[in-house]
Structure formats: structure tokens, C-alpha cells
N, CA and C atoms of all chains as a GROMACS GRO file, in nm:
protein
  606
    1MET      N    1   9.792   8.611   7.669
    1MET     CA    2   9.657   8.673   7.600
    1MET      C    3   9.712   8.720   7.487
    2ASN      N    4   9.673   8.657   7.353
    2ASN     CA    5   9.741   8.664   7.200
    2ASN      C    6   9.715   8.831   7.167
    3ASN      N    7   9.792   8.866   7.074
    3ASN     CA    8   9.804   8.987   7.021
    3ASN      C    9   9.653   9.003   6.953
    4THR      N   10   9.625   8.924   6.862
    4THR     CA   11   9.476   8.960   6.792
    4THR      C   12   9.340   9.018   6.897
    5ARG      N   13   9.345   8.923   7.066
    5ARG     CA   14   9.274   8.946   7.128
    5ARG      C   15   9.303   9.110   7.201
    6ARG      N   16   9.414   9.116   7.194
    6ARG     CA   17   9.469   9.223   7.311
    6ARG      C   18   9.456   9.341   7.222
    7MET      N   19   9.424   9.315   7.076
    7MET     CA   20   9.392   9.421   6.956
    7MET      C   21   9.245   9.457   6.968
    8ILE      N   22   9.169   9.360   6.967
    8ILE     CA   23   8.992   9.390   6.972
    8ILE      C   24   9.001   9.465   7.118
    9ILE      N   25   9.031   9.370   7.233
    9ILE     CA   26   9.019   9.460   7.383
    9ILE      C   27   9.054   9.631   7.340
   10SER      N   28   9.146   9.664   7.282
   10SER     CA   29   9.198   9.796   7.288
   10SER      C   30   9.081   9.855   7.202
   11ALA      N   31   9.061   9.814   7.092
   11ALA     CA   32   8.939   9.857   7.007
   11ALA      C   33   8.804   9.870   7.088
   12LEU      N   34   8.762   9.819   7.162
   12LEU     CA   35   8.652   9.787   7.248
   12LEU      C   36   8.636   9.919   7.370
   13GLU      N   37   8.775   9.933   7.414
   13GLU     CA   38   8.845  10.022   7.434
   13GLU      C   39   8.802  10.192   7.420
   14ILE      N   40   8.810  10.164   7.299
   14ILE     CA   41   8.856  10.300   7.240
   14ILE      C   42   8.693  10.341   7.222
   15LEU      N   43   8.642  10.242   7.180
   15LEU     CA   44   8.446  10.237   7.132
   15LEU      C   45   8.360  10.307   7.282
   16ILE      N   46   8.408  10.203   7.337
   16ILE     CA   47   8.314  10.263   7.490
   16ILE      C   48   8.376  10.360   7.524
   17GLY      N   49   8.496  10.410   7.562
   17GLY     CA   50   8.550  10.575   7.551
   17GLY      C   51   8.497  10.656   7.491
   18ALA      N   52   8.465  10.645   7.381
   18ALA     CA   53   8.438  10.718   7.257
   18ALA      C   54   8.311  10.764   7.297
   19ALA      N   55   8.239  10.619   7.322
   19ALA     CA   56   8.107  10.629   7.372
   19ALA      C   57   8.026  10.710   7.486
   20LEU      N   58   8.130  10.704   7.610
   20LEU     CA   59   8.131  10.780   7.753
   20LEU      C   60   8.140  10.901   7.689
   21LEU      N   61   8.236  10.948   7.622
   21LEU     CA   62   8.273  11.103   7.597
   21LEU      C   63   8.147  11.183   7.518
   22VAL      N   64   8.079  11.112   7.408
   22VAL     CA   65   7.994  11.167   7.333
   22VAL      C   66   7.866  11.182   7.451
   23ALA      N   67   7.828  11.066   7.504
   23ALA     CA   68   7.734  11.061   7.609
   23ALA      C   69   7.755  11.175   7.705
   24ALA      N   70   7.861  11.208   7.746
   24ALA     CA   71   7.894  11.290   7.871
   24ALA      C   72   7.888  11.463   7.810
   25ARG      N   73   7.885  11.453   7.699
   25ARG     CA   74   7.860  11.587   7.643
   25ARG      C   75   7.711  11.592   7.588
   26VAL      N   76   7.639  11.511   7.528
   26VAL     CA   77   7.511  11.511   7.445
   26VAL      C   78   7.419  11.538   7.629
   27ALA      N   79   7.449  11.441   7.706
   27ALA     CA   80   7.345  11.436   7.800
   27ALA      C   81   7.407  11.499   7.917
   28HIS      N   82   7.481  11.608   7.914
   28HIS     CA   83   7.552  11.664   8.039
   28HIS      C   84   7.571  11.602   8.146
   29LEU      N   85   7.657  11.469   8.120
   29LEU     CA   86   7.679  11.380   8.274
   29LEU      C   87   7.778  11.435   8.339
   30ASP      N   88   7.789  11.345   8.442
   30ASP     CA   89   7.889  11.394   8.592
   30ASP      C   90   8.064  11.428   8.456
   31SER      N   91   8.131  11.503   8.511
   31SER     CA   92   8.302  11.526   8.458
   31SER      C   93   8.349  11.397   8.462
   32ALA      N   94   8.311  11.305   8.585
   32ALA     CA   95   8.382  11.180   8.555
   32ALA      C   96   8.370  11.093   8.483
   33TRP      N   97   8.247  11.086   8.420
   33TRP     CA   98   8.256  11.035   8.300
   33TRP      C   99   8.304  11.052   8.215
   34LEU      N  100   8.328  11.178   8.170
   34LEU     CA  101   8.421  11.252   8.067
   34LEU      C  102   8.553  11.184   8.095
   35GLY      N  103   8.582  11.188   8.219
   35GLY     CA  104   8.751  11.151   8.216
   35GLY      C  105   8.742  11.034   8.201
   36MET      N  106   8.643  10.942   8.274
   36MET     CA  107   8.639  10.791   8.206
   36MET      C  108   8.656  10.747   8.070
   37GLY      N  109   8.582  10.822   7.992
   37GLY     CA  110   8.564  10.801   7.859
   37GLY      C  111   8.703  10.838   7.778
   38GLY      N  112   8.784  10.942   7.822
   38GLY     CA  113   8.916  10.996   7.808
   38GLY      C  114   9.001  10.905   7.790
   39ALA      N  115   8.999  10.850   7.941
   39ALA     CA  116   9.110  10.761   7.976
   39ALA      C  117   9.118  10.641   7.898
   40LEU      N  118   8.969  10.576   7.890
   40LEU     CA  119   8.987  10.448   7.826
   40LEU      C  120   9.035  10.487   7.677
   41VAL      N  121   8.993  10.568   7.596
   41VAL     CA  122   9.004  10.607   7.466
   41VAL      C  123   9.185  10.597   7.486
   42ALA      N  124   9.218  10.675   7.578
   42ALA     CA  125   9.380  10.714   7.580
   42ALA      C  126   9.450  10.509   7.589
   43VAL      N  127   9.439  10.491   7.686
   43VAL     CA  128   9.455  10.332   7.717
   43VAL      C  129   9.467  10.263   7.576
   44GLY      N  130   9.320  10.243   7.548
   44GLY     CA  131   9.315  10.207   7.410
   44GLY      C  132   9.388  10.214   7.294
   45LEU      N  133   9.420  10.338   7.269
   45LEU     CA  134   9.465  10.373   7.172
   45LEU      C  135   9.633  10.356   7.172
   46VAL      N  136   9.732  10.330   7.301
   46VAL     CA  137   9.814  10.326   7.331
   46VAL      C  138   9.850  10.152   7.295
   47GLN      N  139   9.720  10.106   7.409
   47GLN     CA  140   9.768   9.962   7.347
   47GLN      C  141   9.726   9.910   7.194
   48LEU      N  142   9.688  10.014   7.111
   48LEU     CA  143   9.653   9.934   6.994
   48LEU      C  144   9.796   9.969   6.910
   49VAL      N  145   9.835  10.056   6.954
   49VAL     CA  146   9.971  10.101   6.862
   49VAL      C  147  10.047   9.993   6.921
   50LEU      N  148  10.068   9.965   7.065
   50LEU     CA  149  10.164   9.859   7.119
   50LEU      C  150  10.143   9.762   7.033
   51GLY      N  151  10.017   9.710   6.977
   51GLY     CA  152  10.004   9.593   6.954
   51GLY      C  153  10.011   9.584   6.756
   52LEU      N  154   9.988   9.660   6.713
   52LEU     CA  155  10.030   9.713   6.561
   52LEU      C  156  10.204   9.690   6.565
   53ARG      N  157  10.233   9.801   6.685
   53ARG     CA  158  10.399   9.757   6.681
   53ARG      C  159  10.452   9.591   6.703
   54TYR      N  160  10.384   9.510   6.782
   54TYR     CA  161  10.402   9.386   6.815
   54TYR      C  162  10.371   9.263   6.675
   55ARG      N  163  10.293   9.342   6.613
   55ARG     CA  164  10.258   9.258   6.489
   55ARG      C  165  10.377   9.276   6.359
   56ALA      N  166  10.399   9.411   6.382
   56ALA     CA  167  10.517   9.462   6.281
   56ALA      C  168  10.679   9.448   6.283
   57ASP      N  169  10.706   9.467   6.405
   57ASP     CA  170  10.837   9.434   6.463
   57ASP      C  171  10.887   9.309   6.523
   58ALA      N  172  10.971   9.223   6.447
   58ALA     CA  173  10.968   9.106   6.469
   58ALA      C  174  11.044   9.088   6.606
   59ASP      N  175  11.189   9.214   6.644
   59ASP     CA  176  11.276   9.208   6.755
   59ASP      C  177  11.177   9.268   6.879
   60TYR      N  178  11.095   9.339   6.846
   60TYR     CA  179  10.975   9.395   6.980
   60TYR      C  180  10.916   9.260   7.024
   61ARG      N  181  10.868   9.209   6.923
   61ARG     CA  182  10.794   9.121   6.931
   61ARG      C  183  10.850   8.940   7.017
   62GLU      N  184  10.984   8.968   6.995
   62GLU     CA  185  11.072   8.838   7.046
   62GLU      C  186  11.150   8.887   7.167
   63LYS      N  187  11.150   9.015   7.194
   63LYS     CA  188  11.143   9.103   7.313
   63LYS      C  189  11.015   9.057   7.428
   64THR      N  190  10.927   9.105   7.403
   64THR     CA  191  10.804   9.134   7.439
   64THR      C  192  10.763   8.965   7.495
   65ASP      N  193  10.771   8.873   7.395
   65ASP     CA  194  10.768   8.764   7.425
   65ASP      C  195  10.831   8.691   7.554
   66THR      N  196  10.950   8.738   7.536
   66THR     CA  197  11.061   8.645   7.622
   66THR      C  198  11.030   8.740   7.771
   67GLU      N  199  11.000   8.868   7.765
   67GLU     CA  200  10.983   8.950   7.893
   67GLU      C  201  10.854   8.845   7.977
   68ALA      N  202  10.734   8.803   7.905
   68ALA     CA  203  10.621   8.788   7.940
   68ALA      C  204  10.641   8.674   8.011
   69THR      N  205  10.702   8.560   7.970
   69THR     CA  206  10.738   8.430   7.971
   69THR      C  207  10.891   8.427   8.068
   70ASP      N  208  10.960   8.519   8.075
   70ASP     CA  209  11.067   8.481   8.162
   70ASP      C  210  11.038   8.463   8.295
   71GLU      N  211  11.160   8.314   8.356
   71GLU     CA  212  11.079   8.330   8.455
   71GLU      C  213  11.141   8.395   8.630
   72ARG      N  214  11.226   8.456   8.595
   72ARG     CA  215  11.276   8.590   8.718
   72ARG      C  216  11.161   8.690   8.684
   73ASN      N  217  11.111   8.736   8.563
   73ASN     CA  218  10.998   8.806   8.576
   73ASN      C  219  10.855   8.779   8.672
   74LEU      N  220  10.841   8.686   8.630
   74LEU     CA  221  10.724   8.612   8.662
   74LEU      C  222  10.753   8.589   8.815
   75PHE      N  223  10.853   8.549   8.894
   75PHE     CA  224  10.879   8.585   9.023
   75PHE      C  225  10.897   8.687   9.068
   76ILE      N  226  10.949   8.815   9.005
   76ILE     CA  227  10.933   8.939   9.086
   76ILE      C  228  10.772   9.011   9.078
   77ARG      N  229  10.695   8.916   8.963
   77ARG     CA  230  10.538   9.006   8.991
   77ARG      C  231  10.478   8.941   9.078
   78SER      N  232  10.525   8.821   9.139
   78SER     CA  233  10.462   8.726   9.166
   78SER      C  234  10.511   8.802   9.358
   79ARG      N  235  10.665   8.827   9.378
   79ARG     CA  236  10.679   8.896   9.505
   79ARG      C  237  10.618   8.989   9.518
   80ALA      N  238  10.585   9.068   9.374
   80ALA     CA  239  10.529   9.236   9.399
   80ALA      C  240  10.418   9.233   9.465
   81TRP      N  241  10.299   9.147   9.439
   81TRP     CA  242  10.180   9.090   9.466
   81TRP      C  243  10.193   9.067   9.602
   82VAL      N  244  10.286   8.974   9.641
   82VAL     CA  245  10.312   8.933   9.811
   82VAL      C  246  10.329   9.061   9.868
   83TRP      N  247  10.411   9.148   9.844
   83TRP     CA  248  10.448   9.310   9.915
   83TRP      C  249  10.327   9.344   9.919
   84ALA      N  250  10.254   9.371   9.795
   84ALA     CA  251  10.165   9.461   9.771
   84ALA      C  252  10.045   9.443   9.851
   85GLY      N  253  10.022   9.294   9.867
   85GLY     CA  254   9.874   9.271   9.937
   85GLY      C  255   9.961   9.294  10.140
   86THR      N  256  10.065   9.275  10.130
   86THR     CA  257  10.092   9.261  10.295
   86THR      C  258  10.072   9.423  10.317
   87GLY      N  259  10.129   9.484  10.239
   87GLY     CA  260  10.092   9.622  10.275
   87GLY      C  261  10.003   9.706  10.292
   88PHE      N  262   9.912   9.660  10.186
   88PHE     CA  263   9.747   9.696  10.192
   88PHE      C  264   9.719   9.634  10.363
   89VAL      N  265   9.737   9.546  10.364
   89VAL     CA  266   9.666   9.483  10.520
   89VAL      C  267   9.704   9.572  10.626
   90ILE      N  268   9.867   9.572  10.599
   90ILE     CA  269   9.915   9.688  10.741
   90ILE      C  270   9.860   9.825  10.727
   91ILE      N  271   9.850   9.859  10.603
   91ILE     CA  272   9.827  10.011  10.589
   91ILE      C  273   9.688  10.013  10.621
   92GLY      N  274   9.609   9.918  10.558
   92GLY     CA  275   9.445   9.914  10.589
   92GLY      C  276   9.414   9.885  10.766
   93GLY      N  277   9.502   9.826  10.812
   93GLY     CA  278   9.478   9.806  10.958
   93GLY      C  279   9.516   9.905  11.053
   94VAL      N  280   9.624   9.976  11.016
   94VAL     CA  281   9.679  10.082  11.088
   94VAL      C  282   9.572  10.203  11.069
   95LEU      N  283   9.516  10.234  10.950
   95LEU     CA  284   9.406  10.363  10.921
   95LEU      C  285   9.269  10.277  10.981
   96THR      N  286   9.246  10.171  11.014
   96THR     CA  287   9.102  10.124  11.082
   96THR      C  288   9.147  10.138  11.227
   97VAL      N  289   9.250  10.155  11.243
   97VAL     CA  290   9.277  10.175  11.432
   97VAL      C  291   9.277  10.356  11.475
   98VAL      N  292   9.328  10.414  11.335
   98VAL     CA  293   9.384  10.532  11.382
   98VAL      C  294   9.208  10.632  11.336
   99LEU      N  295   9.124  10.570  11.273
   99LEU     CA  296   9.007  10.637  11.271
   99LEU      C  297   8.948  10.603  11.357
  100MET      N  298   8.936  10.480  11.436
  100MET     CA  299   8.865  10.464  11.535
  100MET      C  300   8.887  10.533  11.672
  101ILE      N  301   9.035  10.572  11.707
  101ILE     CA  302   9.062  10.671  11.779
  101ILE      C  303   9.027  10.792  11.758
  102LEU      N  304   9.021  10.848  11.645
  102LEU     CA  305   8.981  10.983  11.614
  102LEU      C  306   8.826  10.976  11.631
  103GLY      N  307   8.778  10.882  11.678
  103GLY     CA  308   8.623  10.858  11.633
  103GLY      C  309   8.560  10.901  11.524
  104LYS      N  310   8.620  10.822  11.429
  104LYS     CA  311   8.553  10.823  11.249
  104LYS      C  312   8.495  10.672  11.277
  105HIS      N  313   8.405  10.647  11.334
  105HIS     CA  314   8.368  10.505  11.332
  105HIS      C  315   8.304  10.454  11.227
  106GLU      N  316   8.214  10.534  11.162
  106GLU     CA  317   8.163  10.504  11.024
  106GLU      C  318   8.295  10.473  10.923
  107LEU      N  319   8.394  10.593  10.895
  107LEU     CA  320   8.452  10.580  10.794
  107LEU      C  321   8.550  10.486  10.840
  108SER      N  322   8.616  10.422  10.965
  108SER     CA  323   8.685  10.311  10.987
  108SER      C  324   8.650  10.194  10.911
  109THR      N  325   8.536  10.158  10.909
  109THR     CA  326   8.495  10.029  10.857
  109THR      C  327   8.524  10.048  10.689
  110VAL      N  328   8.561  10.128  10.653
  110VAL     CA  329   8.572  10.097  10.476
  110VAL      C  330   8.711  10.071  10.471
  111PRO      N  331   8.836  10.088  10.578
  111PRO     CA  332   8.954  10.020  10.541
  111PRO      C  333   8.946   9.867  10.606
  112GLY      N  334   8.872   9.886  10.715
  112GLY     CA  335   8.841   9.747  10.781
  112GLY      C  336   8.782   9.668  10.692
  113ILE      N  337   8.652   9.661  10.638
  113ILE     CA  338   8.599   9.544  10.544
  113ILE      C  339   8.734   9.553  10.418
  114ALA      N  340   8.770   9.652  10.368
  114ALA     CA  341   8.865   9.629  10.261
  114ALA      C  342   8.963   9.538  10.297
  115VAL      N  343   9.030   9.541  10.428
  115VAL     CA  344   9.143   9.396  10.462
  115VAL      C  345   9.047   9.285  10.491
  116CYS      N  346   8.933   9.291  10.526
  116CYS     CA  347   8.897   9.140  10.577
  116CYS      C  348   8.841   9.091  10.432
  117VAL      N  349   8.830   9.143  10.336
  117VAL     CA  350   8.805   9.101  10.203
  117VAL      C  351   8.918   9.084  10.130
  118LEU      N  352   9.015   9.119  10.171
  118LEU     CA  353   9.156   9.073  10.121
  118LEU      C  354   9.187   8.930  10.202
  119MET      N  355   9.168   8.944  10.318
  119MET     CA  356   9.201   8.790  10.385
  119MET      C  357   9.125   8.716  10.329
  120ILE      N  358   8.993   8.702  10.315
  120ILE     CA  359   8.901   8.627  10.287
  120ILE      C  360   8.940   8.550  10.151
  121LEU      N  361   8.961   8.638  10.053
  121LEU     CA  362   9.012   8.644   9.900
  121LEU      C  363   9.139   8.536   9.932
  122TYR      N  364   9.256   8.565  10.047
  122TYR     CA  365   9.371   8.486  10.052
  122TYR      C  366   9.314   8.365  10.082
  123TRP      N  367   9.250   8.348  10.228
  123TRP     CA  368   9.215   8.207  10.259
  123TRP      C  369   9.145   8.122  10.148
  124LEU      N  370   9.037   8.214  10.075
  124LEU     CA  371   8.977   8.102   9.932
  124LEU      C  372   9.125   8.059   9.864
  125SER      N  373   9.206   8.163   9.805
  125SER     CA  374   9.325   8.118   9.730
  125SER      C  375   9.400   8.035   9.800
  126TYR      N  376   9.459   8.029   9.932
  126TYR     CA  377   9.546   7.922   9.979
  126TYR      C  378   9.467   7.775   9.998
  127TYR      N  379   9.304   7.782  10.023
  127TYR     CA  380   9.219   7.674  10.001
  127TYR      C  381   9.247   7.595   9.881
  128TYR      N  382   9.235   7.720   9.794
  128TYR     CA  383   9.235   7.623   9.644
  128TYR      C  384   9.395   7.564   9.637
  129LEU      N  385   9.490   7.646   9.617
  129LEU     CA  386   9.586   7.603   9.606
  129LEU      C  387   9.666   7.482   9.626
  130THR      N  388   9.619   7.477   9.776
  130THR     CA  389   9.638   7.385   9.874
  130THR      C  390   9.570   7.238   9.810
  131ARG      N  391   9.469   7.264   9.756
  131ARG     CA  392   9.413   7.127   9.681
  131ARG      C  393   9.486   7.116   9.553
  132LYS      N  394   9.528   7.267   9.485
  132LYS     CA  395   9.594   7.186   9.336
  132LYS      C  396   9.731   7.129   9.379
  133TYR      N  397   9.792   7.198   9.440
  133TYR     CA  398   9.935   7.114   9.457
  133TYR      C  399   9.956   7.028   9.566
  134MET      N  400  12.232   8.040   9.621
  134MET     CA  401  12.319   7.927   9.539
  134MET      C  402  12.420   7.978   9.444
  135LYS      N  403  12.542   7.954   9.447
  135LYS     CA  404  12.679   7.960   9.388
  135LYS      C  405  12.669   7.866   9.261
  136ASN      N  406  12.736   7.924   9.123
  136ASN     CA  407  12.699   7.885   9.047
  136ASN      C  408  12.831   7.905   8.943
  137ARG      N  409  12.891   7.815   8.833
  137ARG     CA  410  12.985   7.835   8.758
  137ARG      C  411  12.930   7.868   8.578
  138ILE      N  412  12.801   8.001   8.620
  138ILE     CA  413  12.744   8.002   8.444
  138ILE      C  414  12.829   8.100   8.420
  139GLU      N  415  12.872   8.200   8.483
  139GLU     CA  416  12.955   8.297   8.415
  139GLU      C  417  13.093   8.217   8.377
  140GLU      N  418  13.163   8.167   8.460
  140GLU     CA  419  13.279   8.131   8.439
  140GLU      C  420  13.282   7.994   8.306
  141ILE      N  421  13.144   7.931   8.292
  141ILE     CA  422  13.184   7.849   8.193
  141ILE      C  423  13.138   7.914   8.049
  142ARG      N  424  13.047   8.009   8.033
  142ARG     CA  425  13.002   8.099   7.923
  142ARG      C  426  13.082   8.203   7.870
  143ARG      N  427  13.195   8.249   7.993
  143ARG     CA  428  13.307   8.334   7.948
  143ARG      C  429  13.403   8.219   7.833
  144LEU      N  430  13.451   8.085   7.931
  144LEU     CA  431  13.534   8.022   7.885
  144LEU      C  432  13.508   7.983   7.738
  145ARG      N  433  13.383   7.942   7.713
  145ARG     CA  434  13.311   7.909   7.567
  145ARG      C  435  13.308   8.013   7.481
  146GLY      N  436  13.293   8.176   7.551
  146GLY     CA  437  13.308   8.318   7.474
  146GLY      C  438  13.170   8.348   7.408
  147ILE      N  439  13.080   8.263   7.489
  147ILE     CA  440  12.964   8.325   7.460
  147ILE      C  441  12.866   8.438   7.522
  148ARG      N  442  12.839   8.525   7.430
  148ARG     CA  443  12.785   8.655   7.503
  148ARG      C  444  12.667   8.616   7.586
  149GLN      N  445  12.629   8.709   7.665
  149GLN     CA  446  12.516   8.706   7.775
  149GLN      C  447  12.373   8.730   7.677
  150GLU      N  448  12.388   8.807   7.594
  150GLU     CA  449  12.264   8.837   7.508
  150GLU      C  450  12.238   8.705   7.426
  151ASP      N  451  12.324   8.670   7.382
  151ASP     CA  452  12.325   8.507   7.324
  151ASP      C  453  12.299   8.407   7.382
  152PHE      N  454  12.359   8.349   7.524
  152PHE     CA  455  12.305   8.256   7.641
  152PHE      C  456  12.172   8.306   7.666
  153ALA      N  457  12.106   8.387   7.639
  153ALA     CA  458  11.998   8.459   7.711
  153ALA      C  459  11.907   8.386   7.627
  154LYS      N  460  11.887   8.416   7.498
  154LYS     CA  461  11.835   8.392   7.401
  154LYS      C  462  11.819   8.249   7.384
  155ALA      N  463  11.926   8.166   7.375
  155ALA     CA  464  11.925   8.028   7.389
  155ALA      C  465  11.855   7.941   7.485
  156MET      N  466  11.828   8.025   7.592
  156MET     CA  467  11.780   7.993   7.733
  156MET      C  468  11.634   8.042   7.735
  157GLY      N  469  11.580   8.122   7.646
  157GLY     CA  470  11.454   8.180   7.640
  157GLY      C  471  11.427   8.258   7.761
  158VAL      N  472  11.529   8.344   7.823
  158VAL     CA  473  11.506   8.418   7.925
  158VAL      C  474  11.569   8.556   7.868
  159SER      N  475  11.544   8.662   7.920
  159SER     CA  476  11.621   8.775   7.898
  159SER      C  477  11.766   8.786   7.986
  160ARG      N  478  11.855   8.895   7.920
  160ARG     CA  479  11.968   8.919   7.982
  160ARG      C  480  11.985   8.939   8.120
  161GLN      N  481  11.902   9.007   8.182
  161GLN     CA  482  11.850   9.048   8.304
  161GLN      C  483  11.901   8.928   8.404
  162THR      N  484  11.779   8.833   8.335
  162THR     CA  485  11.800   8.701   8.420
  162THR      C  486  11.928   8.613   8.399
  163ILE      N  487  12.019   8.619   8.325
  163ILE     CA  488  12.101   8.551   8.298
  163ILE      C  489  12.224   8.640   8.400
  164SER      N  490  12.230   8.746   8.430
  164SER     CA  491  12.326   8.888   8.476
  164SER      C  492  12.276   8.830   8.608
  165SER      N  493  12.132   8.792   8.660
  165SER     CA  494  12.076   8.808   8.822
  165SER      C  495  12.169   8.644   8.841
  166LEU      N  496  12.139   8.532   8.760
  166LEU     CA  497  12.187   8.410   8.781
  166LEU      C  498  12.296   8.381   8.792
  167GLU      N  499  12.389   8.472   8.733
  167GLU     CA  500  12.549   8.494   8.737
  167GLU      C  501  12.600   8.568   8.905
  168THR      N  502  12.527   8.659   8.907
  168THR     CA  503  12.585   8.728   9.033
  168THR      C  504  12.513   8.640   9.127
  169GLY      N  505  12.437   8.549   9.172
  169GLY     CA  506  12.413   8.485   9.240
  169GLY      C  507  12.265   8.565   9.322
  170ARG      N  508  12.199   8.648   9.252
  170ARG     CA  509  12.070   8.714   9.312
  170ARG      C  510  11.962   8.648   9.251
  171TYR      N  511  11.950   8.575   9.199
  171TYR     CA  512  11.809   8.492   9.162
  171TYR      C  513  11.848   8.352   9.136
  172ASN      N  514  11.830   8.244   9.198
  172ASN     CA  515  11.801   8.102   9.181
  172ASN      C  516  11.719   8.038   9.102
  173PRO      N  517  11.755   7.982   8.966
  173PRO     CA  518  11.666   7.926   8.876
  173PRO      C  519  11.563   7.821   8.897
  174SER      N  520  11.417   7.796   8.843
  174SER     CA  521  11.408   7.673   8.865
  174SER      C  522  11.480   7.561   8.830
  175ILE      N  523  11.414   7.453   8.882
  175ILE     CA  524  11.477   7.309   8.811
  175ILE      C  525  11.482   7.274   8.639
  176PHE      N  526  11.350   7.362   8.591
  176PHE     CA  527  11.366   7.341   8.406
  176PHE      C  528  11.478   7.429   8.407
  177LEU      N  529  11.496   7.552   8.429
  177LEU     CA  530  11.607   7.643   8.386
  177LEU      C  531  11.754   7.587   8.409
  178ALA      N  532  11.746   7.560   8.535
  178ALA     CA  533  11.877   7.502   8.568
  178ALA      C  534  11.902   7.346   8.469
  179TYR      N  535  11.852   7.286   8.461
  179TYR     CA  536  11.816   7.158   8.334
  179TYR      C  537  11.863   7.230   8.230
  180ARG      N  538  11.811   7.326   8.176
  180ARG     CA  539  11.829   7.379   8.028
  180ARG      C  540  11.956   7.426   8.020
  181ILE      N  541  12.059   7.487   8.140
  181ILE     CA  542  12.151   7.566   8.128
  181ILE      C  543  12.247   7.432   8.127
  182ALA      N  544  12.240   7.326   8.224
  182ALA     CA  545  12.339   7.277   8.224
  182ALA      C  546  12.317   7.201   8.095
  183ARG      N  547  12.207   7.131   8.038
  183ARG     CA  548  12.221   7.078   7.929
  183ARG      C  549  12.292   7.153   7.769
  184PHE      N  550  12.245   7.270   7.813
  184PHE     CA  551  12.314   7.380   7.734
  184PHE      C  552  12.477   7.385   7.716
  185PHE      N  553  12.542   7.341   7.872
  185PHE     CA  554  12.691   7.355   7.822
  185PHE      C  555  12.710   7.190   7.837
  186ASP      N  556  12.645   7.064   7.824
  186ASP     CA  557  12.697   6.948   7.794
  186ASP      C  558  12.776   6.915   7.936
  187LEU      N  559  12.700   6.975   8.066
  187LEU     CA  560  12.736   6.918   8.179
  187LEU      C  561  12.617   6.881   8.296
  188THR      N  562  12.670   6.839   8.400
  188THR     CA  563  12.531   6.801   8.465
  188THR      C  564  12.489   6.886   8.562
  189ILE      N  565  12.390   6.909   8.623
  189ILE     CA  566  12.314   7.043   8.674
  189ILE      C  567  12.451   7.057   8.803
  190GLU      N  568  12.487   6.958   8.855
  190GLU     CA  569  12.605   6.960   8.968
  190GLU      C  570  12.686   7.022   8.954
  191GLU      N  571  12.756   6.999   8.855
  191GLU     CA  572  12.896   7.076   8.759
  191GLU      C  573  12.847   7.241   8.746
  192VAL      N  574  12.730   7.276   8.695
  192VAL     CA  575  12.698   7.388   8.719
  192VAL      C  576  12.674   7.495   8.836
  193PHE      N  577  12.570   7.394   8.956
  193PHE     CA  578  12.500   7.469   9.029
  193PHE      C  579  12.582   7.407   9.136
  194LEU      N  580  12.635   7.485   9.212
  194LEU     CA  581  12.704   7.462   9.358
  194LEU      C  582  12.654   7.456   9.480
  195PHE      N  583  12.559   7.355   9.508
  195PHE     CA  584  12.460   7.339   9.641
  195PHE      C  585  12.529   7.318   9.763
  196GLU      N  586  12.523   7.399   9.848
  196GLU     CA  587  12.546   7.406   9.972
  196GLU      C  588  12.437   7.389  10.069
  197GLU      N  589  12.468   7.335  10.145
  197GLU     CA  590  12.338   7.295  10.293
  197GLU      C  591  12.306   7.421  10.370
  198SER      N  592  12.389   7.480  10.363
  198SER     CA  593  12.374   7.580  10.448
  198SER      C  594  12.313   7.726  10.397
  199GLU      N  595  12.318   7.700  10.283
  199GLU     CA  596  12.209   7.806  10.171
  199GLU      C  597  12.042   7.783  10.160
  200GLU      N  598  12.057   7.640  10.220
  200GLU     CA  599  11.890   7.591  10.213
  200GLU      C  600  11.779   7.672  10.300
  201GLY      N  601  11.665   7.730  10.252
  201GLY     CA  602  11.574   7.778  10.267
  201GLY      C  603  11.606   7.908  10.269
  202LYS      N  604  11.728   7.984  10.180
  202LYS     CA  605  11.749   8.153  10.212
  202LYS      C  606  11.666   8.182  10.116
   0.00000   0.00000   0.00000
């Protein structure tokens, strides 16, 4: 993603966050909306500051670009997703069984379905990638 | 996979930072390559060998026993 697009997204996040903050105050919405608005503004501001630094600081720009395209970083990111996915399936599976043993059948469907969705996504990705490569 | 990157780089008096910059990777990647913790893609291996004006076989020491590790 180029820096201009990233900065536009940051500005949008700030605007949406500010709108949520105002709406939550004016319409007395649930505090969750207030928190979400605050978080969006904070994330947008941080990204905007980093975007401005990227534009102004050549050393930072070079370092950021190298880190984004560095093949070891890409390899590590890919491995981290594999570990996260595997961990999710194991934890979700164990949680489903434990909840069923405890008699919480309705609640046990939540991690069960989450694991199923992840497995379906995995197989779809696998099918697509075997066609691509 | 074992390699001679550190040996050749030191022989030619090139700093890790400068070598990393020339290869378009981070200094940590060069460090990982030199210690053998990370094996490069064929593209990076080719760029490294070409930078040193050597063949890939002269820089990277392939051992069949390591295959698939």
C-alpha cells in the first residue's frame, strides 16, 4: 500500500472515529461506541504521524521500505500466520470439547463453528493456491 | 545450508549494513544468513553470488543431508 493511500485511510479513520465520538455523546449511545470512536481516532492519528514521518524522513522511508519487502520478514510473517492458525484450531478444538463436557452445549458451538470456518477457509485457500502454483 | 557469506564479506572488508543495503534486505537478514538460521530464496542467493562475482555453489555449500530440514 502506498503512503498516500495509507494517509487517506488514516484521515478517514480519524473522521469516522470523531463522528462516532460525537454521535455517542449526542445520542447517548452505548459506551462501546465511544470506545470504538476513541480507538479509531487514536489509531488514525498514530498512522497519520507515521505517514508524515515517512514522507519527510528519507532514512525512515528507506528502513520502512526495506522491512516491508525484506524476504526474511515476509517468511517470518507467513510462519507467524501458520502458527497462529494452528494455535487457533487447537485452542478452539480443546475449548469446544471442554465446554461440551461441562454441559455448555450452546456455548461450545461458538469455538466449534469458528474452527470450522477457519478450516473451510484453509481448504478454499489450499484449492486456490494449488491451481495458482 | 552452510555458506561462506561472512567469510567472503569480511575478506572484502564490507560491513553488514552496507552489504544489506546493497542486497535490499535488512541487516538482521544478513546476520541470519551468516549464522545459517535462515536460507535465502534463489533470487537472493543469486544476487549475493553476483555481488561477490562468484557462482552460487562457491558461496552456498549444499549438503544433501540437509535437504528438507
